[in-house]
C-alpha positions, -999 to 999 in steps of 0.1 A, spaced: -714 274 -542 -681 280 -534 -689 316 -523 -718 302 -500 -693 276 -486 -671 300 -480 -694 324 -459 -708 293 -443 -670 286 -431 -663 320 -419 -698 322 -399 -689 286 -384 -652 300 -373 -667 337 -358 -694 317 -336 -670 289 -328 -645 317 -317 -674 337 -297 -680 303 -277 -645 303 -269 -644 341 -260 -676 333 -237 -657 301 -224 -628 324 -213 -651 347 -195 -662 374 -218 -695 385 -216 -702 405 -248 -733 394 -263 -741 368 -243 -774 382 -230 -782 374 -266 -773 339 -268 -790 324 -240 -829 315 -240 -850 334 -207 -886 334 -193 -895 358 -171 -857 370 -167 -845 337 -160 -819 315 -181 -835 283 -192 -802 268 -195 -768 277 -176 -741 261 -198 -704 256 -184 -676 270 -192 -661 236 -203 -691 229 -225 -689 264 -242 -653 259 -251 -659 222 -261 -693 240 -284 -667 265 -300 -640 240 -306 -666 217 -325 -681 246 -347 -646 254 -360 -643 215 -368 -671 215 -384 -659 244 -407 -634 221 -416 -658 193 -427 -676 220 -447 -640 233 -461 -632 196 -468 -667 188 -485 -663 215 -508 -622 217 -516 -606 182 -510 -611 154 -534 -617 130 -502 -649 108 -510 -644 92 -477 -681 81 -462 -671 92 -431 -665 128 -442 -697 128 -464 -720 110 -435 -707 138 -414 -719 162 -433 -754 152 -433 -751 144 -397 -740 180 -396 -773 192 -418 -795 170 -396 -784 188 -364 -787 223 -377 -817 216 -392 -833 205 -362 -819 235 -339 -835 256 -367 -868 239 -364 -862 238 -322 -880 224 -291 -912 245 -295 -902 263 -267 -875 286 -261 -854 281 -293 -861 279 -330 -888 286 -359 -916 274 -338 -909 283 -299 -935 296 -279 -913 324 -260 -911 351 -284 -908 383 -262 -873 380 -246 -842 393 -262 -830 356 -271 -863 355 -288 -857 382 -310 -819 374 -317 -831 335 -326 -860 348 -350 -839 369 -372 -802 355 -370 -795 322 -350 -825 301 -363 -819 314 -400 -781 309 -396 -788 276 -385 -815 268 -414 -787 280 -440 -763 257 -426 -785 228 -426 -789 235 -463 -754 239 -469 -742 208 -455 -767 187 -475 -757 205 -507 -717 197 -497 -726 162 -490 -750 151 -517 -728 129 -541 
């Protein structure tokens, strides 16, 4: 389980840093990261929101680290892990339109990346956080 936790921590840090990169003006990969319909963005997150998401993802990596490697048996930490498990699992399932395993829009660049990478990673995160939080 330690190797899986390390992989999840690395993934969360990379995704967090990618969001921070986008927040400060970077554009590489951005065309694959936002859902579209008929060429129109379905969401337009602000730079501040993107920065907050990036910071939160790095905090989530810290929570994974603490759940795996610390002796802290805090109910706040354990409950945080369960909440993150729920959030990532819901993200993987999606909102039944443009995001998640059960999306209707399937032929966009985002949809293809979501099916191949984003939703499976989200489900993996949900499962790992559940395992780390189970005590």
